[in-house]
N, C-alpha and C positions, 0 to 999 in steps of 0.2 A: 360928383356924388350921384350915386345911383338912387333910384326910387326905394329900393330895399334898405339901403343904408340910411336914407332920410327917414323912413318909417320906424326903423329900429331906434334911431336917435330920439324921435318924437315919443315913442313908447317908453323908453328909458326915462325921459324927462317927465312924462306924465306919471309914471309909477313913483318917481322921486317926489313929485309934488303931492301925490296922494299920501305917501308915507309921512311927509312933513305935516300935513293936515291932520292925519290920524294921531300922530304923536303929540301935537299941540292940543288936541282935544282930550287927551288922557290926563285929566287933572287929578292929581293925588292930594290927599289931605295935607294941610299945612300944620295943623295942631293935633295933639293927641286927644282921644276921648277921655272925658273926666268922670270919675265916680263921684257923684254929688252927695249921695246919702244912702244909707241902708235903713229901710223903714219897715214897720209892721213886723218886728222881730218877736217870734213866739217859739217857746220850747215845749215839747210835749214830755210828759212824765211817764214814759213807758220803760220797759226793760232795756230798750235801745233808743235812748233819747235823741230826738231830731230837733235841730234848730231850723226854723223856717223864717224866711225874710224876703224882702223885695229890694233889689238893688236898682237905684235910679242913676242912669248915666246921661251925659250930655255930649252931643257931637257938635263942636263949634265950627265945623267945616261946611263949605257949600256943596259937598259931595255926599250922596247917599252911599250906604254900604250894607254889609251883612255881618252880624256877629256869628262866628263859626264855633267858638269854644271858649270856655272859662277854665282856668287852672289856678286856683287861689287857695292858699293855706290860711286857716283862721286860728288866731292866737287869742286866748282869753287870759287876762292878767299875766301875759308874758309866756304862757305855756301853750303848746300846740294842742288845739282842741278838735280840729277837723280839717277836711279838705273838700273843696268844691272842684270837681273835675268832671265837666259835662259838655257834650256837644249841643249846639243850638243852631237854629235857623231863624234868627230874629232880624227883621229889617231895621236898619239904622237910618233914621230920617236926617236930612241935611239941616243943620242949625236947629236941632231939636232934641228933646229928651226921649228916652226909651227906657222901659223897665224890664227887668229880668228876674224871674222867680229863682230863689236859691233854697236848696235843701241840703243840710249838712248833718251827717251822723256824728254826734258829739262823743268824744272819748273822755268819759268822766274819770276813768282810772288815771289818766294823765293829769287831770285837774285836781284830783282828790275828791272822791265822792261825798264824804261828809261835809267838807268845807264848802263845796258847791251847793249841796242841798240846804245847809244852814244859811248860806248867803242868799239863796233864792227865797227861802221862807222868811228871812229877816229883812228882805227888801234891799239887800246890798247891791250896789252898782258894780258892773264889771267893765274893765277896759278891754275892748275888742279891737284887734288889728287884722286887716285883710291884706295879704301880700301875695302877689303872683302876677299873672298876665292874662290878657284877653287875646284871642286871635280873631281878627276881622278881615274882611275882604272889601277892597275898594276897586271897582271896575275890574274884577277878576284877579287883582294882585293881593296876595296875603301880606298882612302887616301885624306885627306883635306890639301890643300896647301894655305897658307896665301898670300894675295896680298897687297902690300903697295907701291905705285909708285907715284911719283910727277913729273910734267912737266910744262913747261911754253909754252902756245900756243897762236896763233893769229887766231881767228875764221874767216873763209871766208864764205860769203853768196853767 
């Protein structure tokens, strides 16, 4: 065996070992991010009503990440009321909670304007469902996380 062959074999082995170490160090999440609650829900009473809230998520994994986007439809009493579709650059802590502000333009025509206004004035509770997905990145790899969350809220104007 020549010196050149010996060195090529050593280099190939060294690159293989480095590749294995890099791949073993790329830990991906084992569990999905969880939407724990939607809090501080407020609706403004303008000609184009907006629902503002704060979504609280929990990352159960040992790996930090980054929230890239949210694409979630919002249903009020079973009727589509709005869509949250927004890009984000929010750091996701390992084994921790993080919050994301939400703003949704409500479609009162779809809900029935009079029924909604009378319900709000009368203190009626609304069933709200959030359905869609998050796009997150863990160590540069994109992952899609489904969202399906239901709550009962009382809107405050």
